[in-house]
Backbone as JSON Lines, residues from 0, in Angstrom:
{"i":0,"aa":"X","n":[-34.23,-45.12,78.09],"ca":[-35.1,-46.27,78.13],"c":[-34.76,-47.1,79.37]}
{"i":1,"aa":"X","n":[-35.77,-47.42,80.13],"ca":[-35.57,-48.2,81.35],"c":[-35.94,-49.66,81.07]}
{"i":2,"aa":"X","n":[-35.04,-50.55,81.44],"ca":[-35.3,-51.99,81.33],"c":[-34.63,-52.67,82.52]}
{"i":3,"aa":"X","n":[-35.01,-53.9,82.75],"ca":[-34.47,-54.67,83.88],"c":[-33.55,-55.76,83.36]}
{"i":4,"aa":"X","n":[-32.52,-56.07,84.15],"ca":[-31.7,-57.23,83.83],"c":[-32.34,-58.46,84.47]}
{"i":5,"aa":"X","n":[-31.83,-59.62,84.17],"ca":[-32.46,-60.85,84.65],"c":[-32.43,-60.95,86.17]}
{"i":6,"aa":"X","n":[-31.4,-60.42,86.82],"ca":[-31.36,-60.46,88.29],"c":[-32.47,-59.61,88.89]}
{"i":7,"aa":"X","n":[-32.76,-58.48,88.27],"ca":[-33.85,-57.62,88.75],"c":[-35.2,-58.29,88.52]}
{"i":8,"aa":"X","n":[-35.36,-58.97,87.41],"ca":[-36.6,-59.7,87.15],"c":[-36.78,-60.8,88.19]}
{"i":9,"aa":"X","n":[-35.7,-61.51,88.51],"ca":[-35.76,-62.56,89.53],"c":[-36.1,-61.98,90.9]}
{"i":10,"aa":"X","n":[-35.59,-60.79,91.19],"ca":[-35.89,-60.13,92.46],"c":[-37.39,-59.83,92.56]}
{"i":11,"aa":"X","n":[-37.97,-59.38,91.46],"ca":[-39.41,-59.12,91.44],"c":[-40.17,-60.43,91.63]}
{"i":12,"aa":"X","n":[-39.74,-61.48,90.94],"ca":[-40.42,-62.78,91.03],"c":[-40.38,-63.33,92.45]}
{"i":13,"aa":"X","n":[-39.29,-63.06,93.17],"ca":[-39.13,-63.59,94.53],"c":[-39.8,-62.73,95.59]}
{"i":14,"aa":"X","n":[-40.18,-61.51,95.24],"ca":[-40.74,-60.58,96.24],"c":[-42.14,-61.02,96.66]}
{"i":15,"aa":"X","n":[-42.41,-60.85,97.93],"ca":[-43.72,-61.18,98.47],"c":[-44.77,-60.14,98.12]}
{"i":16,"aa":"X","n":[-46.01,-60.52,98.24],"ca":[-47.12,-59.59,98.03],"c":[-48.03,-59.63,99.25]}
{"i":17,"aa":"X","n":[-48.7,-58.51,99.52],"ca":[-49.57,-58.43,100.69],"c":[-51.05,-58.44,100.34]}
{"i":18,"aa":"X","n":[-51.39,-58.12,99.1],"ca":[-52.79,-58.02,98.71],"c":[-53.01,-58.71,97.37]}
{"i":19,"aa":"X","n":[-54.27,-58.97,97.06],"ca":[-54.61,-59.54,95.76],"c":[-54.18,-58.61,94.64]}
{"i":20,"aa":"X","n":[-54.31,-57.3,94.88],"ca":[-53.92,-56.31,93.87],"c":[-52.42,-56.39,93.6]}
{"i":21,"aa":"X","n":[-51.61,-56.46,94.64],"ca":[-50.16,-56.58,94.46],"c":[-49.81,-57.87,93.71]}
{"i":22,"aa":"X","n":[-50.5,-58.95,94.05],"ca":[-50.23,-60.22,93.38],"c":[-50.57,-60.12,91.89]}
{"i":23,"aa":"X","n":[-51.7,-59.49,91.57],"ca":[-52.07,-59.34,90.16],"c":[-51.08,-58.45,89.42]}
{"i":24,"aa":"X","n":[-50.65,-57.38,90.06],"ca":[-49.67,-56.48,89.43],"c":[-48.36,-57.24,89.2]}
{"i":25,"aa":"X","n":[-47.94,-58.0,90.19],"ca":[-46.71,-58.79,90.05],"c":[-46.84,-59.77,88.89]}
{"i":26,"aa":"X","n":[-47.93,-60.52,88.84],"ca":[-48.12,-61.5,87.77],"c":[-48.17,-60.82,86.41]}
{"i":27,"aa":"X","n":[-48.93,-59.73,86.31],"ca":[-49.08,-59.04,85.02],"c":[-47.75,-58.45,84.56]}
{"i":28,"aa":"X","n":[-47.0,-57.85,85.48],"ca":[-45.72,-57.25,85.12],"c":[-44.73,-58.32,84.65]}
{"i":29,"aa":"X","n":[-44.63,-59.41,85.4],"ca":[-43.71,-60.49,85.01],"c":[-44.16,-61.14,83.7]}
{"i":30,"aa":"X","n":[-45.46,-61.28,83.53],"ca":[-45.98,-61.84,82.28],"c":[-45.56,-60.95,81.1]}
{"i":31,"aa":"X","n":[-45.62,-59.64,81.3],"ca":[-45.2,-58.7,80.25],"c":[-43.69,-58.78,80.01]}
{"i":32,"aa":"X","n":[-42.92,-59.02,81.07],"ca":[-41.46,-59.17,80.91],"c":[-41.11,-60.38,80.05]}
{"i":33,"aa":"X","n":[-42.0,-61.37,80.0],"ca":[-41.73,-62.59,79.25],"c":[-42.56,-62.74,77.98]}
{"i":34,"aa":"X","n":[-43.42,-61.74,77.7],"ca":[-44.21,-61.79,76.46],"c":[-44.07,-60.51,75.65]}
{"i":35,"aa":"X","n":[-43.67,-59.42,76.28],"ca":[-43.55,-58.15,75.58],"c":[-44.86,-57.42,75.37]}
{"i":36,"aa":"X","n":[-45.93,-57.89,76.0],"ca":[-47.23,-57.24,75.82],"c":[-47.25,-55.84,76.43]}
{"i":37,"aa":"X","n":[-47.91,-54.92,75.75],"ca":[-48.15,-53.58,76.3],"c":[-49.22,-53.68,77.39]}
{"i":38,"aa":"X","n":[-49.28,-52.67,78.24],"ca":[-50.3,-52.65,79.3],"c":[-51.7,-52.7,78.68]}
{"i":39,"aa":"X","n":[-51.91,-52.03,77.57],"ca":[-53.24,-52.04,76.92],"c":[-53.63,-53.45,76.48]}
{"i":40,"aa":"X","n":[-52.65,-54.26,76.12],"ca":[-52.94,-55.64,75.73],"c":[-53.05,-56.56,76.94]}
{"i":41,"aa":"X","n":[-52.32,-56.24,78.0],"ca":[-52.45,-57.02,79.24],"c":[-53.84,-56.87,79.83]}
{"i":42,"aa":"X","n":[-54.34,-55.62,79.84],"ca":[-55.61,-55.38,80.51],"c":[-56.8,-55.97,79.75]}
{"i":43,"aa":"X","n":[-56.65,-56.23,78.46],"ca":[-57.77,-56.88,77.75],"c":[-57.43,-58.29,77.28]}
{"i":44,"aa":"X","n":[-56.35,-58.87,77.83],"ca":[-55.99,-60.25,77.5],"c":[-57.02,-61.2,78.12]}
{"i":45,"aa":"X","n":[-57.68,-61.97,77.26],"ca":[-58.67,-62.93,77.74],"c":[-58.11,-64.34,77.61]}
{"i":46,"aa":"X","n":[-58.71,-65.25,78.34],"ca":[-58.26,-66.65,78.29],"c":[-58.39,-67.21,76.88]}
{"i":47,"aa":"X","n":[-59.35,-66.69,76.1],"ca":[-59.53,-67.17,74.72],"c":[-58.34,-66.8,73.83]}
{"i":48,"aa":"X","n":[-57.53,-65.82,74.25],"ca":[-56.35,-65.4,73.48],"c":[-55.16,-66.34,73.67]}
{"i":49,"aa":"X","n":[-55.3,-67.31,74.55],"ca":[-54.2,-68.22,74.86],"c":[-54.53,-69.61,74.32]}
{"i":50,"aa":"X","n":[-53.68,-70.09,73.44],"ca":[-53.8,-71.46,72.93],"c":[-52.91,-72.36,73.77]}
{"i":51,"aa":"X","n":[-53.29,-73.62,73.85],"ca":[-52.54,-74.54,74.72],"c":[-51.65,-75.52,73.98]}
{"i":52,"aa":"X","n":[-51.86,-75.69,72.69],"ca":[-51.03,-76.65,71.96],"c":[-50.7,-76.11,70.58]}
{"i":53,"aa":"X","n":[-49.61,-75.4,70.42],"ca":[-48.59,-75.06,71.43],"c":[-49.06,-73.9,72.31]}
{"i":54,"aa":"X","n":[-48.41,-73.76,73.45],"ca":[-48.76,-72.73,74.42],"c":[-48.32,-71.37,73.87]}
{"i":55,"aa":"X","n":[-49.31,-70.53,73.53],"ca":[-48.99,-69.24,72.92],"c":[-50.18,-68.29,73.01]}
{"i":56,"aa":"X","n":[-49.87,-67.01,72.87],"ca":[-50.88,-65.96,72.78],"c":[-51.07,-65.66,71.3]}
{"i":57,"aa":"X","n":[-52.32,-65.56,70.89],"ca":[-52.64,-65.08,69.55],"c":[-53.68,-63.99,69.73]}
{"i":58,"aa":"X","n":[-53.29,-62.76,69.4],"ca":[-54.23,-61.65,69.58],"c":[-53.85,-60.48,68.7]}
{"i":59,"aa":"X","n":[-54.8,-59.6,68.52],"ca":[-54.55,-58.33,67.82],"c":[-54.16,-57.31,68.87]}
{"i":60,"aa":"X","n":[-53.08,-56.59,68.6],"ca":[-52.63,-55.57,69.54],"c":[-53.62,-54.4,69.54]}
{"i":61,"aa":"X","n":[-53.86,-53.87,70.71],"ca":[-54.76,-52.74,70.85],"c":[-54.25,-51.52,70.11]}
{"i":62,"aa":"X","n":[-52.97,-51.22,70.24],"ca":[-52.4,-50.0,69.66],"c":[-52.32,-50.05,68.14]}
{"i":63,"aa":"X","n":[-51.88,-51.16,67.59],"ca":[-51.57,-51.22,66.15],"c":[-52.53,-52.09,65.34]}
{"i":64,"aa":"X","n":[-53.34,-52.87,65.99],"ca":[-54.21,-53.87,65.35],"c":[-53.42,-54.98,64.67]}
{"i":65,"aa":"X","n":[-52.11,-55.0,64.87],"ca":[-51.28,-56.06,64.31],"c":[-51.54,-57.36,65.07]}
{"i":66,"aa":"X","n":[-51.65,-58.45,64.32],"ca":[-51.82,-59.76,64.95],"c":[-50.45,-60.24,65.41]}
{"i":67,"aa":"X","n":[-50.36,-60.65,66.66],"ca":[-49.11,-61.19,67.18],"c":[-49.34,-62.62,67.67]}
{"i":68,"aa":"X","n":[-48.32,-63.42,67.5],"ca":[-48.3,-64.78,68.03],"c":[-47.07,-64.85,68.92]}
{"i":69,"aa":"X","n":[-47.3,-65.03,70.21],"ca":[-46.21,-65.0,71.18],"c":[-46.19,-66.3,71.97]}
{"i":70,"aa":"X","n":[-45.15,-67.11,71.8],"ca":[-45.03,-68.33,72.6],"c":[-44.93,-67.98,74.09]}
{"i":71,"aa":"X","n":[-45.46,-68.87,74.93],"ca":[-45.4,-68.67,76.38],"c":[-44.56,-69.79,76.98]}
{"i":72,"aa":"X","n":[-43.56,-69.42,77.77],"ca":[-42.76,-70.42,78.49],"c":[-43.64,-71.14,79.5]}
{"i":73,"aa":"X","n":[-43.38,-72.41,79.7],"ca":[-44.15,-73.18,80.68],"c":[-44.08,-72.56,82.07]}
{"i":74,"aa":"X","n":[-42.9,-72.06,82.46],"ca":[-42.75,-71.48,83.8],"c":[-43.57,-70.2,83.94]}
{"i":75,"aa":"X","n":[-43.75,-69.46,82.86],"ca":[-44.56,-68.24,82.89],"c":[-46.04,-68.61,82.94]}
{"i":76,"aa":"X","n":[-46.43,-69.61,82.19],"ca":[-47.8,-70.1,82.23],"c":[-48.15,-70.57,83.64]}
{"i":77,"aa":"X","n":[-47.2,-71.2,84.31],"ca":[-47.46,-71.74,85.65],"c":[-47.85,-70.66,86.64]}
{"i":78,"aa":"X","n":[-47.33,-69.45,86.51],"ca":[-47.71,-68.46,87.51],"c":[-48.98,-67.69,87.18]}
{"i":79,"aa":"X","n":[-49.53,-67.84,85.98],"ca":[-50.86,-67.24,85.74],"c":[-51.96,-68.28,85.77]}
{"i":80,"aa":"X","n":[-51.62,-69.54,85.58],"ca":[-52.61,-70.6,85.54],"c":[-52.83,-71.14,86.95]}
{"i":81,"aa":"X","n":[-54.0,-70.86,87.49],"ca":[-54.29,-71.32,88.85],"c":[-54.91,-72.72,88.87]}
{"i":82,"aa":"X","n":[-55.01,-73.34,87.7],"ca":[-55.53,-74.7,87.64],"c":[-57.03,-74.78,87.46]}
{"i":83,"aa":"X","n":[-57.74,-73.67,87.62],"ca":[-59.19,-73.71,87.47],"c":[-59.57,-73.53,86.0]}
{"i":84,"aa":"X","n":[-60.79,-73.91,85.69],"ca":[-61.29,-73.72,84.33],"c":[-61.9,-72.33,84.27]}
{"i":85,"aa":"X","n":[-61.41,-71.53,83.33],"ca":[-61.83,-70.14,83.23],"c":[-62.85,-69.96,82.11]}
{"i":86,"aa":"X","n":[-63.75,-69.02,82.32],"ca":[-64.65,-68.6,81.26],"c":[-63.78,-68.11,80.11]}
{"i":87,"aa":"X","n":[-64.06,-68.6,78.93],"ca":[-63.26,-68.28,77.74],"c":[-63.14,-66.77,77.51]}
{"i":88,"aa":"X","n":[-64.2,-66.03,77.84],"ca":[-64.23,-64.58,77.62],"c":[-63.62,-63.8,78.79]}
{"i":89,"aa":"X","n":[-63.39,-64.46,79.91],"ca":[-62.89,-63.76,81.1],"c":[-61.48,-63.24,80.87]}
{"i":90,"aa":"X","n":[-61.18,-62.15,81.56],"ca":[-59.86,-61.54,81.47],"c":[-58.86,-62.3,82.33]}
{"i":91,"aa":"X","n":[-57.63,-62.38,81.85],"ca":[-56.57,-63.04,82.59],"c":[-56.18,-62.2,83.81]}
{"i":92,"aa":"X","n":[-56.18,-60.87,83.64],"ca":[-55.82,-59.94,84.72],"c":[-56.97,-58.96,84.96]}
{"i":93,"aa":"X","n":[-58.08,-59.42,85.53],"ca":[-59.27,-58.57,85.66],"c":[-59.09,-57.35,86.55]}
{"i":94,"aa":"X","n":[-58.22,-57.42,87.54],"ca":[-58.05,-56.28,88.44],"c":[-57.38,-55.09,87.74]}
{"i":95,"aa":"X","n":[-56.62,-55.35,86.69],"ca":[-55.98,-54.24,85.96],"c":[-57.02,-53.28,85.38]}
{"i":96,"aa":"X","n":[-58.15,-53.81,84.95],"ca":[-59.21,-52.93,84.41],"c":[-59.87,-52.13,85.52]}
{"i":97,"aa":"X","n":[-59.96,-52.7,86.69],"ca":[-60.61,-52.01,87.81],"c":[-59.79,-50.82,88.29]}
{"i":98,"aa":"X","n":[-58.48,-50.87,88.09],"ca":[-57.61,-49.8,88.59],"c":[-56.95,-49.04,87.44]}
{"i":99,"aa":"X","n":[-57.64,-48.97,86.31],"ca":[-57.04,-48.38,85.11],"c":[-56.43,-47.01,85.39]}
{"i":100,"aa":"X","n":[-57.1,-46.17,86.15],"ca":[-56.61,-44.82,86.42],"c":[-55.43,-44.8,87.38]}
{"i":101,"aa":"X","n":[-55.29,-45.84,88.2],"ca":[-54.24,-45.83,89.23],"c":[-53.26,-47.0,89.11]}
{"i":102,"aa":"X","n":[-53.28,-47.69,88.0],"ca":[-52.4,-48.86,87.87],"c":[-50.92,-48.49,87.93]}
{"i":103,"aa":"X","n":[-50.56,-47.32,87.39],"ca":[-49.16,-46.88,87.47],"c":[-48.77,-46.61,88.91]}
{"i":104,"aa":"X","n":[-49.68,-46.01,89.66],"ca":[-49.44,-45.74,91.08],"c":[-49.2,-47.05,91.82]}
{"i":105,"aa":"X","n":[-50.07,-48.02,91.62],"ca":[-49.92,-49.31,92.29],"c":[-48.61,-50.0,91.91]}
{"i":106,"aa":"X","n":[-48.25,-49.92,90.64],"ca":[-46.98,-50.52,90.2],"c":[-45.8,-49.84,90.88]}
{"i":107,"aa":"X","n":[-45.8,-48.51,90.9],"ca":[-44.69,-47.77,91.53],"c":[-44.59,-48.08,93.02]}
{"i":108,"aa":"X","n":[-45.72,-48.13,93.7],"ca":[-45.71,-48.43,95.13],"c":[-45.15,-49.82,95.39]}
{"i":109,"aa":"X","n":[-45.55,-50.77,94.58],"ca":[-45.06,-52.13,94.79],"c":[-43.58,-52.22,94.46]}
{"i":110,"aa":"X","n":[-43.14,-51.54,93.41],"ca":[-41.71,-51.57,93.05],"c":[-40.85,-50.91,94.13]}
{"i":111,"aa":"X","n":[-41.38,-49.92,94.82],"ca":[-40.64,-49.32,95.95],"c":[-40.43,-50.36,97.04]}
{"i":112,"aa":"X","n":[-41.44,-51.18,97.28],"ca":[-41.3,-52.23,98.29],"c":[-40.28,-53.28,97.85]}
{"i":113,"aa":"X","n":[-40.21,-53.53,96.55],"ca":[-39.24,-54.5,96.02],"c":[-37.83,-53.93,96.1]}
{"i":114,"aa":"X","n":[-37.73,-52.62,96.2],"ca":[-36.46,-51.89,96.35],"c":[-35.59,-51.96,95.08]}
{"i":115,"aa":"X","n":[-36.24,-51.69,93.96],"ca":[-35.49,-51.51,92.72],"c":[-35.35,-50.02,92.49]}
{"i":116,"aa":"X","n":[-34.13,-49.57,92.36],"ca":[-33.86,-48.14,92.25],"c":[-33.87,-47.69,90.79]}
{"i":117,"aa":"X","n":[-35.03,-47.85,90.16],"ca":[-35.22,-47.43,88.77],"c":[-36.61,-46.84,88.65]}
{"i":118,"aa":"X","n":[-36.79,-45.99,87.67],"ca":[-38.1,-45.41,87.39],"c":[-38.88,-46.39,86.52]}
{"i":119,"aa":"X","n":[-39.51,-47.35,87.17],"ca":[-40.15,-48.46,86.47],"c":[-41.61,-48.14,86.17]}
{"i":120,"aa":"X","n":[-41.97,-48.32,84.92],"ca":[-43.36,-48.19,84.49],"c":[-43.76,-49.47,83.78]}
{"i":121,"aa":"X","n":[-45.0,-49.53,83.32],"ca":[-45.47,-50.74,82.66],"c":[-44.68,-51.03,81.38]}
{"i":122,"aa":"X","n":[-44.27,-49.98,80.67],"ca":[-43.54,-50.2,79.42],"c":[-42.13,-50.76,79.67]}
{"i":123,"aa":"X","n":[-41.65,-50.62,80.92],"ca":[-40.36,-51.2,81.29],"c":[-40.37,-52.71,81.03]}
{"i":124,"aa":"X","n":[-41.5,-53.35,81.28],"ca":[-41.59,-54.8,81.06],"c":[-41.41,-55.14,79.58]}
{"i":125,"aa":"X","n":[-41.99,-54.33,78.72],"ca":[-41.85,-54.55,77.27],"c":[-40.4,-54.37,76.82]}
{"i":126,"aa":"X","n":[-39.76,-53.31,77.33],"ca":[-38.34,-53.09,77.03],"c":[-37.5,-54.26,77.55]}
{"i":127,"aa":"X","n":[-37.83,-54.72,78.74],"ca":[-37.1,-55.84,79.35],"c":[-37.2,-57.09,78.49]}
{"i":128,"aa":"X","n":[-38.4,-57.37,78.01],"ca":[-38.59,-58.53,77.12],"c":[-37.69,-58.44,75.9]}
{"i":129,"aa":"X","n":[-37.66,-57.28,75.27],"ca":[-36.85,-57.1,74.06],"c":[-35.36,-57.28,74.36]}
{"i":130,"aa":"X","n":[-34.89,-56.64,75.41],"ca":[-33.46,-56.72,75.76],"c":[-33.07,-58.14,76.15]}
{"i":131,"aa":"X","n":[-33.86,-58.78,77.02],"ca":[-33.53,-60.14,77.44],"c":[-33.56,-61.11,76.26]}
{"i":132,"aa":"X","n":[-34.51,-60.92,75.36],"ca":[-34.59,-61.79,74.17],"c":[-33.33,-61.66,73.33]}
{"i":133,"aa":"X","n":[-32.91,-60.42,73.08],"ca":[-31.71,-60.19,72.27],"c":[-30.46,-60.7,72.99]}
{"i":134,"aa":"X","n":[-30.38,-60.48,74.3],"ca":[-29.23,-60.97,75.07],"c":[-29.12,-62.49,75.01]}
{"i":135,"aa":"X","n":[-30.26,-63.15,74.88],"ca":[-30.27,-64.61,74.89],"c":[-30.32,-65.21,73.5]}
{"i":136,"aa":"X","n":[-29.92,-64.42,72.5],"ca":[-29.7,-64.98,71.18],"c":[-30.79,-64.79,70.14]}
{"i":137,"aa":"X","n":[-31.91,-64.18,70.5],"ca":[-32.95,-63.94,69.49],"c":[-32.44,-62.9,68.49]}
{"i":138,"aa":"X","n":[-32.81,-63.07,67.24],"ca":[-32.39,-62.08,66.25],"c":[-33.39,-60.91,66.25]}
{"i":139,"aa":"X","n":[-32.96,-59.8,65.7],"ca":[-33.73,-58.57,65.71],"c":[-35.08,-58.74,65.0]}
{"i":140,"aa":"X","n":[-35.1,-59.47,63.91],"ca":[-36.33,-59.67,63.16],"c":[-37.37,-60.42,64.01]}
{"i":141,"aa":"X","n":[-36.93,-61.46,64.69],"ca":[-37.82,-62.24,65.54],"c":[-38.38,-61.39,66.67]}
{"i":142,"aa":"X","n":[-37.53,-60.62,67.33],"ca":[-37.99,-59.75,68.42],"c":[-38.98,-58.72,67.87]}
{"i":143,"aa":"X","n":[-38.71,-58.19,66.71],"ca":[-39.61,-57.23,66.07],"c":[-41.0,-57.84,65.87]}
{"i":144,"aa":"X","n":[-41.04,-59.07,65.38],"ca":[-42.32,-59.75,65.15],"c":[-43.03,-60.05,66.47]}
{"i":145,"aa":"X","n":[-42.28,-60.47,67.48],"ca":[-42.9,-60.75,68.78],"c":[-43.5,-59.49,69.4]}
{"i":146,"aa":"X","n":[-42.84,-58.36,69.19],"ca":[-43.34,-57.09,69.72],"c":[-44.46,-56.5,68.86]}
{"i":147,"aa":"X","n":[-44.64,-57.04,67.66],"ca":[-45.67,-56.52,66.77],"c":[-45.28,-55.24,66.08]}
{"i":148,"aa":"X","n":[-43.98,-54.96,65.99],"ca":[-43.53,-53.76,65.3],"c":[-43.76,-53.92,63.8]}
{"i":149,"aa":"X","n":[-44.24,-52.86,63.17],"ca":[-44.47,-52.89,61.73],"c":[-43.18,-52.65,60.96]}
{"i":150,"aa":"X","n":[-42.23,-51.96,61.6],"ca":[-40.98,-51.59,60.94],"c":[-39.81,-52.05,61.81]}
{"i":151,"aa":"X","n":[-38.87,-52.74,61.19],"ca":[-37.7,-53.24,61.91],"c":[-36.91,-52.1,62.55]}
{"i":152,"aa":"X","n":[-36.97,-50.92,61.98],"ca":[-36.25,-49.77,62.52],"c":[-36.7,-49.45,63.95]}
{"i":153,"aa":"X","n":[-37.96,-49.7,64.24],"ca":[-38.48,-49.46,65.59],"c":[-37.76,-50.35,66.6]}
{"i":154,"aa":"X","n":[-37.43,-51.55,66.2],"ca":[-36.79,-52.53,67.08],"c":[-35.29,-52.29,67.2]}
{"i":155,"aa":"X","n":[-34.7,-51.61,66.24],"ca":[-33.25,-51.43,66.22],"c":[-32.72,-50.66,67.42]}
{"i":156,"aa":"X","n":[-33.55,-49.88,68.08],"ca":[-33.1,-49.17,69.28],"c":[-32.6,-50.16,70.33]}
{"i":157,"aa":"X","n":[-33.21,-51.33,70.4],"ca":[-32.79,-52.34,71.37],"c":[-31.42,-52.92,71.0]}
{"i":158,"aa":"X","n":[-31.17,-53.08,69.73],"ca":[-29.87,-53.6,69.29],"c":[-28.76,-52.64,69.67]}
{"i":159,"aa":"X","n":[-29.04,-51.34,69.58],"ca":[-28.03,-50.34,69.96],"c":[-27.71,-50.44,71.44]}
{"i":160,"aa":"X","n":[-28.72,-50.71,72.26],"ca":[-28.49,-50.87,73.7],"c":[-27.64,-52.11,73.96]}
{"i":161,"aa":"X","n":[-27.94,-53.2,73.27],"ca":[-27.15,-54.43,73.42],"c":[-25.71,-54.17,73.02]}
{"i":162,"aa":"X","n":[-25.49,-53.46,71.91],"ca":[-24.12,-53.13,71.48],"c":[-23.4,-52.33,72.56]}
{"i":163,"aa":"X","n":[-24.09,-51.38,73.16],"ca":[-23.5,-50.56,74.22],"c":[-23.15,-51.44,75.43]}
{"i":164,"aa":"X","n":[-24.04,-52.37,75.77],"ca":[-23.79,-53.26,76.9],"c":[-22.6,-54.17,76.62]}
{"i":165,"aa":"X","n":[-22.45,-54.61,75.39],"ca":[-21.3,-55.45,75.02],"c":[-20.0,-54.67,75.19]}
{"i":166,"aa":"X","n":[-20.01,-53.41,74.74],"ca":[-18.8,-52.58,74.88],"c":[-18.47,-52.38,76.36]}
{"i":167,"aa":"X","n":[-19.5,-52.12,77.17],"ca":[-19.27,-51.92,78.6],"c":[-18.69,-53.18,79.23]}
{"i":168,"aa":"X","n":[-19.2,-54.34,78.82],"ca":[-18.7,-55.61,79.37],"c":[-17.23,-55.81,79.03]}
{"i":169,"aa":"X","n":[-16.88,-55.56,77.78],"ca":[-15.48,-55.73,77.36],"c":[-14.6,-54.7,78.03]}
{"i":170,"aa":"X","n":[-15.05,-53.46,78.1],"ca":[-14.26,-52.41,78.75],"c":[-14.11,-52.64,80.25]}
{"i":171,"aa":"X","n":[-15.0,-53.42,80.83],"ca":[-14.92,-53.72,82.26],"c":[-13.93,-54.83,82.6]}
{"i":172,"aa":"X","n":[-13.43,-55.51,81.59],"ca":[-12.43,-56.55,81.83],"c":[-11.13,-55.9,82.29]}
{"i":173,"aa":"X","n":[-10.37,-56.59,83.15],"ca":[-9.1,-56.0,83.59],"c":[-8.12,-55.88,82.43]}
{"i":174,"aa":"X","n":[-7.35,-54.81,82.47],"ca":[-6.32,-54.6,81.44],"c":[-5.18,-55.59,81.66]}
{"i":175,"aa":"X","n":[-4.48,-55.9,80.61],"ca":[-3.36,-56.81,80.71],"c":[-2.24,-56.31,79.8]}
{"i":176,"aa":"X","n":[-1.03,-56.42,80.3],"ca":[0.15,-56.08,79.49],"c":[0.88,-57.38,79.18]}
{"i":177,"aa":"X","n":[1.23,-57.55,77.94],"ca":[1.92,-58.76,77.54],"c":[3.43,-58.52,77.54]}
{"i":178,"aa":"X","n":[4.14,-59.44,78.14],"ca":[5.61,-59.39,78.13],"c":[6.11,-60.74,77.65]}
{"i":179,"aa":"X","n":[7.39,-60.83,77.47],"ca":[7.99,-62.11,77.08],"c":[8.37,-62.94,78.3]}
{"i":180,"aa":"X","n":[8.11,-62.4,79.48],"ca":[8.47,-63.09,80.72],"c":[7.17,-63.51,81.41]}
{"i":181,"aa":"X","n":[6.86,-64.83,81.45],"ca":[5.59,-65.28,82.03],"c":[5.43,-64.91,83.5]}
{"i":182,"aa":"X","n":[6.5,-64.62,84.2],"ca":[6.4,-64.24,85.6],"c":[6.06,-62.76,85.77]}
{"i":183,"aa":"X","n":[6.05,-61.99,84.7],"ca":[5.85,-60.55,84.81],"c":[4.6,-60.05,84.1]}
{"i":184,"aa":"X","n":[3.59,-60.91,83.89],"ca":[2.34,-60.45,83.29],"c":[1.63,-59.56,84.3]}
{"i":185,"aa":"X","n":[1.24,-58.38,83.88],"ca":[0.64,-57.39,84.77],"c":[-0.82,-57.18,84.37]}
{"i":186,"aa":"X","n":[-1.7,-57.22,85.36],"ca":[-3.11,-56.88,85.12],"c":[-3.48,-55.74,86.03]}
{"i":187,"aa":"X","n":[-4.46,-54.99,85.6],"ca":[-4.95,-53.9,86.45],"c":[-6.45,-53.79,86.34]}
């Protein structure tokens, strides 16, 4: 499973774009990193699916028909909201539908320019959302509901990754030998 850490997400956020298509791909991918939406839900996300008080997405998932309610961070809203009044039925990311057959190609090309050495696809953003949420204290049940999973077991794969990351973090700490002489503590 491929996912991004927060530094990689920040690198994407800071990367420049050369075309409207690259900008839309960047916005859609980052939006997915912070909402967990699948590409199928991103491409049909309309402005009517976003409530403003509180700021959240309410929609039925394309894949499962499950209704999801996903809060939106103000900072994430800021990069999709251009300040104009949108047609309620209009799509938030209209260019994604225009390039449906080549959206993976465009994403891969842009990620090469960003210089992330991972095999990044659209589902990477969904995995990233789950991992970052768990790393930042969300419980498994909450993440499961945000992702629209029908079964908690589907979400448990992310918990296993977090457990592995915790072990790696602890194992990466320098070793220490304890002695009774404070001048002779050895680390390696």
